Each structure stands twice: as C-alpha cells, then as structure tokens.
N, C-alpha and C positions, 0 to 999 in steps of 0.2 A: 395822491399819486403813489404807487407802490414804491418802496425803497429800492434804489438801484436804477430806477428808470430815469433816463436823462431827458429832461424837457429843455430843449435848446432855446425856447421862447420864455422860460420861466423868469429869467433874470432881466427881461426887458424893463426899462424904467417905466414908472407910471405914466399912462397917457400915450405910450408908444404904440404904433399900429402893429398888429399881428401881421406877419408876412402873408399868411393865408388871406386875411381880409384885404390886404393890398392887391393880392393877385385877383380876387373876386371883383374888387373895384375896377381894376384895369380891364378885366374882361367885359364888365358891364359898360364901361366907357366905349370900348371897341364896338360893342353891340349897338349902343345908341348911335354911334357914328355910322355904322353900316346902314341902319334904318333911315337916318337923316339923309344919307347919300342916295338911297333908293327913292326917297320922296322927292328929292331935288331933281332926279333924272326921270321921274314918273315911272319908276320900275316897281310898281305895286299893282297887284291883281288879286282877284277873288277866286278861291277854289270852292266849288259848289257841291254840297253834300246833301242827299235827300233825307227827309224825315218822313217815314212811312207810317200808314195806319197799322196798328197791331192786328186788327181783325182782317185786314186785307193788304198785305205788304206790297202788292203791285200798285197800290194807290199812293201817290206821293202827296202828303198833306201840305208840305212846303219845303223849301231848300234853305240851308244856312249858307251864307256867303262868308267864307273863312279867309281872312286876309293873309296874303303872302308877299314877300319882297324878294327881289333878286339881289344877290351879293355881287361883289366885283367880278367873280368868275362866271356869272350867269346862272348859278344854282338857285333854285327856288327854295326859300327858307320859310317854313311854316311858323305861324304866330307863336306856338308854344316855345319856340327857341329864342324869342326876343321880347315877348310881351312883358315879362316880368321886369326887364331892365328899362323899358320905356314907359311903362303905364303911368308913372307919376311925374313924367317930364313933359315939356313943351312938345317934344317930338311925338309923344303918345297922343297929345291932343290933335296934332296935325294928322297923324295916322288915322284917328277916328274920323276926322273930316273926309279924308280921301276914301276911306272904306265906305262911308255913307254916300259920298258922291258916286262911286262906282256902283253901289247897290241901287240907288235911285235911277241911274242911267239904265241899268239892266231891266228894272221894273218898267220903265218907260218904253223900252224896246220890245219887251215880251209881255203882251197883254195876257191877263189871266194868271200870270206867275205870282206866287206868294213867296216872299223872301225874308229871311231874318239876317240882321246885321248886328254885330257886336259893338258895344260902346262901353266906355268907362263912365261911371257916375261923375267923374271929374270933368267930363266934357259938357255937363249940363249948362254950366255958366259960361262956356266958351263961345264967344260971339260968332266966330267963323263957322262953328258946327251948326248953331241955330240958323244962321243965314243960309247954309247949304240945304238944310232940311226945308225951310220955307221956300226957297227957290225951286227945289224939286217938286214940291206939292203944287206950287203955283203953275209950273209947266204942265203937269199932268195930275189933275185932282183925284184920279183913280188910284194913284200910287199910295196915298195914305192908308186906305183900307186893305192894301196888299203888303204893307211894310210891317215887319215885326222887329222891334228893337230888343236885343238881348243884353241884360245887365247881370254881371256875375254877382253871386251872393256876397262875396267879399267886398266888391266895389260898392254895392248898394248900401252896405252898412257903414261906409265912411261918412256919408251925408244923408241919413235915412229921411229926415224931414224934407229936405230938398227934393229927394227922389219921389216922394209921395205927391208933392205939388206938381212937379214936372210931368209925372205920369198922368195925373188927373187932367191936366191941360191938353196933352196930346191925345189921350184916349177919346176926348170929345171930338177930335178931328178924325177918329177912325183908326188910329194907329194902335197896334197890339203890342203888349210887353211880355217878355219872357224872363223869368228869373233863372239864370244859368247856374250850373254846378251846385244845385240845391243839395243840402245835406252835409256840405263841407264844414258846418259847425259855427257859422258866423251870425246867422239871423236870429234875433230875439223874436219869440213868437208874438210879442206885442206889436212889433213892426210888420211881421208877416200879416197880421190881421189888417193893418192899416195900408199896406202897399197896394193891394188889389191887382196883383199881377194876373195876366190872363192865362199864362202858360208857366208850368213848373217843370224844369228840366232836372231830372234826378242825376246827380253826379256819378260818373263812370266807376268811381272806386267801389260803389255799392252794387252796380249792375253787371260789371265784368265778371264772368265766371259764376254767376249767381246760382246755378244749379248745383254747384259744389260747396256752397257756403251757406249753411243754415242760419248764421247770424245775420248775414246780409238779406236773406229772405225775409226775416222778421222786420229788419229795418225798412226795406223797400215797401213791404205792405203798409207799414206805418206812414211812410212818405206819401204813398198813394192815397191813403185815408185822409191825410192832411190836405192834399190837393182837392179831393172830392168835397171835404168839408168847406173849403174856401172857394169852391166853384172854379177851380183851375184845371185846365187841360194838362195832362201829364205826359212827359216825354222821357223815355229811358235813353241815356247816352251810352256810348261805348258798347254797343251790342255786336258780338263778334262770332256768334255761332247759332245754329238752329235750335239747340236745346235751350239756350238762354232766352232766345226770341220767343219760344213757345211758353216758357215759364212766365215771362213778363206779360205776355198776352193774357194768360190765365189769371194772373194777379190783378188784372184790371187796368194796366198801363195803356193809355190811349194811343200813343205813337212811340216809334223807336227810331234810333239814329245810330249808325256804327258801320263798320267795314263789312259786316255780314250783308247789310242791305245796300251798301254802295259807298265807295271811297270818294273823298273830295276830288273834283276834277276841274281844271280850268277850261275844259272843252265840253260843257254839258250838252244835252240833246238838242237844245234850241240853237246852240252855236254851230253844231254839226249840220243841222237842217239849213241854216242860213248859208253855210259854206257850200252845201250841195246845190242850193237854189242859185247861188252866184255862179257856180261852175257850169 
C-alpha cells in the first residue's frame, strides 16, 4: 500500500471479518430470505424468451423459461439478481424444483412447445427434483422430447462425472441437454468430450457487440467450430442488434437469443391466445 494511505481495516486482528465481507454476507442472507419467502407464498413464475433460427429469425426453435420471483413489494426480480446467493443452498434446490414444475406444466398445457429450463448440477441428487421430473413425464409422455435442461458450464464442472451419467440416463428418455454460458472458462476439454451435450450456448460476453470486437470474433468462430466438432447445436446468447445477428448467422451459429429477437415475457403468445379464447 502506498505510504500515507490509511487503511482502516489493516489493523484488524487475525481472523477478524472484513466489514465489506460482512456487508456482502448480510446482503446474501437477505436475498436468500427473499427467495425463500417467494417460494413459500408460491410467488414464483417463468419469463419466456424465444430462441430463434439464425437463418430464419421469424422461426422460434424453442423458448427458455427464466425463473423470476416476486419480492415483498410485488416487484418481479430476475434470476441474475438472486441466483448467485441461493445456488449452493437448500433454497436453490427448491427453486430448481419449482422451476421444473412450472416448465413441465407449461409443456403439458401447450402441445408442440419446446422449452428449456435451467437447473444446477447440485440438484441431480435431490430427490424432490427427480420426483418432479418423473411425475411430469408420467402425466404426459410427450413432455420428455420437448424438454431441454440447461446446465451452466460452471455448475457442470462441480460434479462432472455425475453430470455425464445423469445426462446419459435422461437422454435415453428423449430429454435434450444444453450447456449454458459456454466459454466462461470452466470446462476441461476432456469433460466436454465426455458430456455429450446436445446444445452449446455461447456466453454473452463473447457475442454482445461482436461486430466491434475482433478478438471475440475469433473466439466465437472457435467456439462454433468446437460445437460442430462435437455435433452440438450452437446458440448465441445476448444478441442485441441487427449487425451482431447478421455476423453470427454468417459465422455459422445455428440459433440466437437476446433482446433483439425478443425480451423475456411472463405473457407469451400462447398465454395471450388462451386469454382471448376465454374472453
């Protein structure tokens, strides 16, 4: 530290908590409690975002069901604002169960819909999650072949051997798997070879503003080549303008997702159609 700069935390005794760490811990506890309260009151819903074909953006390949919770004031809170705090907790496991339940219910209600649902690899051994999946498939056997389970690259690498076995078992039932946020730097290529994911979703840090970033252009071409080599369908995340969408299509990306093609909504087309029919 430069001479003369006063660090008011430098004299804390060994093992003492840094006040900033304490503040972060307090915030995380509040976040976990908010999500737990939302789960208890069934104030959890999915926002649906389209994933479109690069060659024909008017054609939706599938939708991603993105979990949201309502806070005490009724505000809708997206997953990015709480998932980091709950992912490793029991609350995170319950959230995965409720997300899956909502997704399965939507698939059963909307024939022909393909839908992806996010899950943590930590939920693989969670009995309630497995029971929820089995119950949904038993109620409607067509659900399995229309369900896509998205596992983040970081989560998959926590228990890679378990993920491989889990995927193999469920793929035999017709379920599709997507490796989410690919390129974030966690996956060993040895495991990538063994995983046999069906879909590879390229992390938005590489695709956002790609027409203005020569380095990311090289990286995305490499990631597309990896997907092709391992026979994986590629999806570019965080596509936000026409120029980027065009570049990604030319680079060979199969599908795209982002605000340029459609924002997540809790009232997708099929919900509005049901409302009109009911009216």
